[in-house]
C-alpha positions, 0 to 999 in steps of 0.5 A: 460486518462491513467497514468502509472509508474514503481513500482520499485519492484524486478521482483520476484513479479511476482511469487507471487500470488497478488490476494491471498496476497493481499484482498480488506480491506488490499488494502484499509488500506494500503492508508496512509490517508484512515480510514475505517468507515464501509464495505459493499458487495454489487453488486459484490463489495466491498464498503467502507465508508472512511474518508481521515484523511488528508483533513477529507473528508468522501467518499464511494469507491467500490472496486474489486480485480481481477486477471488482464486479458491477454492484447490483442495487447500488446506483452511481457505484462504479467498481475499481478493484477487488481484493479476496482474502483467506484465512483472514478475519477480512474476506474481501477489500473492495475499491470503488468510487461513488459520488465522485470519491474513491471509497473502500469498503471491506468484508469481514467474518466478525467484528474486527479488534482495534489491533486488526482494524489499525493493521488494516487501515495501515495497509489501506493507507499504503495502497492509498499512497501508492495509488497516489503516485499514479494519479499524475506524471510530475518528475517528483511523483516519476521519481517516487514511482522508481524508488517504491517499485525498484527499491523498497517494495523489494525490501522487507521491513526492517531493510526499509527503516534503516534505509529511509534512516540512513538517508535522512542522515545523509541529507542532514550531513550534506546540508551541514556541509553547505551551510559550513561551506558557504559560512566559510566562504562568507565569512573568510 
């Protein structure tokens, strides 16, 4: 069974070397609910012992990231990246460009349950947003790239949620402080 989705990222992403931009560990850390317990290399795959933060389920996932092979019989398809999975209902995630649109195709062993499909869509959306950071080099995207690569991807899901919550509270505190100071100076 195959599922296809449009990634809705600028076509400039096709000019990047995605296999150099992403590695296996970074790819697993992009999933918003997975926490890496341990990592092991065997059988040409990277095996991760994972814990799902949302369901508290532990499982093992084998993953290999490689350059996507050319697709025979599909004209106009430009392969970008291929992610091979083991011990997972999804066997392969294939990123490609066709007709000026970046798409993703998932090959599954069997029909995914709604929970499994939602879980994979969360992961694909996280990959999409991470790749979007590399489509331009504005000061804002450079800042968010640094935050993602040096802070957020090194945290587990609960640490990320706490950090985001504390950041929001700090921004609100700063805004209230500025409003109080401006109000005091203006009405004094």
